[in-house]
C-alpha positions as CSV (number, residue, x, y, z in Angstrom):
1,D,9.3,-20.1,15.2
2,P,7.5,-22.2,13.0
3,R,6.1,-19.4,10.8
4,F,7.0,-18.6,7.6
5,L,7.9,-22.1,6.6
6,P,8.2,-22.9,2.8
7,A,5.6,-25.1,1.4
8,D,6.3,-28.6,2.0
9,W,8.0,-28.3,5.1
10,E,7.3,-28.6,8.9
11,Q,9.1,-27.6,12.2
12,R,9.4,-30.4,14.6
13,V,11.0,-30.6,18.0
14,D,13.0,-33.8,18.8
15,A,11.3,-35.5,22.1
16,Q,14.7,-36.6,23.5
17,S,17.4,-33.7,22.8
18,G,14.7,-30.8,22.5
19,K,16.3,-29.8,18.9
20,V,14.5,-28.4,16.6
21,Y,14.5,-30.0,12.9
22,F,12.7,-29.8,9.7
23,Q,10.3,-32.3,7.7
24,F,10.5,-32.0,4.0
25,H,7.0,-33.8,3.0
26,K,7.6,-34.7,-0.4
27,T,10.4,-37.2,0.3
28,R,9.7,-37.5,3.9
29,Q,13.2,-36.8,5.0
30,T,14.5,-34.7,7.7
31,C,17.2,-32.2,8.8
32,F,18.4,-29.8,11.1
33,V,18.9,-26.9,8.6
34,D,16.6,-24.5,8.7
35,P,15.1,-23.8,5.0
36,R,13.6,-20.2,5.3
37,S,15.1,-17.0,4.2
38,C,16.1,-18.4,0.6
39,P,16.7,-15.7,-1.5
40,V,13.8,-14.8,-4.2
41,G,13.9,-17.8,-6.9
42,W,15.1,-20.4,-4.3
43,E,13.9,-22.8,-2.8
44,M,16.1,-25.6,-0.4
45,R,14.8,-29.2,-0.9
46,L,16.0,-32.5,1.0
47,S,16.4,-35.5,-1.7
48,R,14.8,-39.0,-1.0
49,D,18.5,-40.0,0.7
50,G,18.3,-36.6,2.6
51,E,20.6,-34.3,0.6
52,I,20.0,-30.7,1.0
53,Y,20.0,-29.3,-2.3
54,F,18.9,-26.0,-3.6
55,A,16.4,-25.3,-6.5
56,Y,16.6,-22.2,-8.6
57,L,13.4,-21.6,-10.5
58,P,14.0,-19.1,-13.3
59,A,16.3,-21.6,-14.5
60,M,14.2,-24.7,-13.3
61,R,18.0,-26.3,-12.2
62,T,19.4,-27.7,-9.3
63,T,22.4,-26.9,-7.2
64,F,24.2,-28.1,-4.1
65,V,25.3,-25.1,-3.4
66,D,23.9,-22.7,-0.8
67,P,22.6,-19.9,-2.6
68,R,22.4,-17.7,1.2
69,G,24.9,-15.9,3.0
70,L,26.0,-13.7,0.3
71,P,27.0,-9.9,0.8
72,D,24.9,-7.2,-0.1
73,G,24.6,-6.3,-3.9
74,V,25.0,-10.1,-4.8
75,D,23.1,-12.5,-6.3
76,A,23.4,-16.2,-7.1
77,A,22.0,-17.5,-10.1
78,L,22.3,-21.1,-12.4
79,D,23.1,-21.6,-15.9
80,D,21.4,-23.7,-18.3
81,K,23.9,-26.8,-17.1
82,S,23.2,-25.9,-13.5
83,R,26.3,-24.0,-12.6
84,I,26.1,-21.2,-10.0
85,Y,27.2,-18.1,-11.0
86,F,27.1,-14.8,-9.1
87,K,25.2,-11.3,-10.2
88,M,27.2,-8.1,-9.0
89,H,24.8,-5.5,-8.9
90,E,27.1,-2.3,-8.1
91,N,29.3,-3.0,-11.1
92,K,26.7,-5.1,-13.6
93,T,28.6,-8.1,-13.7
94,T,28.6,-11.7,-13.3
95,T,31.3,-14.1,-12.1
96,W,31.7,-17.5,-11.7
97,V,33.8,-17.0,-8.3
98,D,31.7,-17.6,-5.6
99,P,32.9,-14.3,-3.2
100,R,32.2,-16.3,0.2
101,D,35.2,-17.8,-0.6
102,N,38.8,-17.5,1.3
103,Q,36.6,-15.2,3.5
104,Q,37.1,-15.4,7.5
105,E,33.9,-17.4,9.4
106,V,33.2,-13.6,11.1
107,T,32.4,-12.2,7.7
108,L,30.4,-15.0,6.5
109,T,28.2,-15.1,9.8
110,K,27.6,-11.6,9.5
111,W,26.5,-12.2,5.7
112,R,24.3,-14.6,6.6
113,Q,23.2,-12.5,10.0
114,V,22.1,-10.0,7.7
115,Q,20.4,-11.8,4.9
116,L,18.6,-13.8,7.5
117,T,17.4,-10.3,9.0
118,R,16.2,-9.2,5.5
119,W,14.5,-12.0,5.1
120,W,12.7,-12.1,8.5
121,K,11.7,-8.3,7.7
122,E,10.1,-8.7,4.2
123,S,8.3,-11.8,5.5
124,V,6.7,-10.0,8.3
125,W,6.0,-6.7,6.0
126,R,4.4,-9.1,3.8
127,E,2.1,-10.9,6.3
128,V,1.3,-7.2,8.0
129,E,0.2,-6.1,4.3
130,A,-1.5,-9.5,4.0
131,M,-4.0,-8.4,7.0
132,K,-4.6,-4.7,5.7
133,P,-6.9,-5.1,3.4
134,K,-8.8,-7.6,6.0
135,E,-9.4,-4.5,8.5
136,E,-9.9,-1.9,5.8
137,E,-12.7,-4.3,4.8
138,R,-13.9,-4.8,8.4
139,G,-14.1,-0.9,8.8
140,E,-16.0,-0.7,5.9
141,D,-18.3,-3.5,6.6
142,E,-18.9,-1.4,10.1
143,A,-19.5,1.9,8.7
144,T,-22.2,0.7,6.1
145,T,-23.9,-1.0,9.5
146,S,-23.9,2.0,11.5
C-alpha cells in the first residue's frame, strides 16, 4: 500500500522478484525497509552510500538507531550530541538504556506491531479529517444553490 509515504520517498516493485522496495529521492538510494511509521518528530532517511539513518527534527540531529518499535509510554529522543535516550512517560524519567535491549524477539515484534497499527490508524484518521471540510463545503454549496 503506497499511501502515507513520507516526503521524498517512493514505493516501487522489483519487476523480477516482485518485492516491494523504497526509493529516497534526495540521495537516489533504495532499500527494502519501509520508511513509514516513524514517531512524531522522526524521519527515516538514506545516506548517499545507501545506509539507513534517522533524523530527529526537534534536535536537528541524526542517529543510526531506529526509534520505532518501543513499548507504549516510551519515546526516543536525541540530545545535542546525537546520543539517543528514552523518555519513560509513566514515571516521568529518562534513561540511556534502550528498553528493547535483552528483549525476546516475540516481544519486540509485538511492540513494533502495536506501534505500526497505531501509526496507520492515526494516518487514516488524519486523512478522513482532512476530507471533512471538503465534504462540508460541498454540502454548503448544494444548500445555497437549491
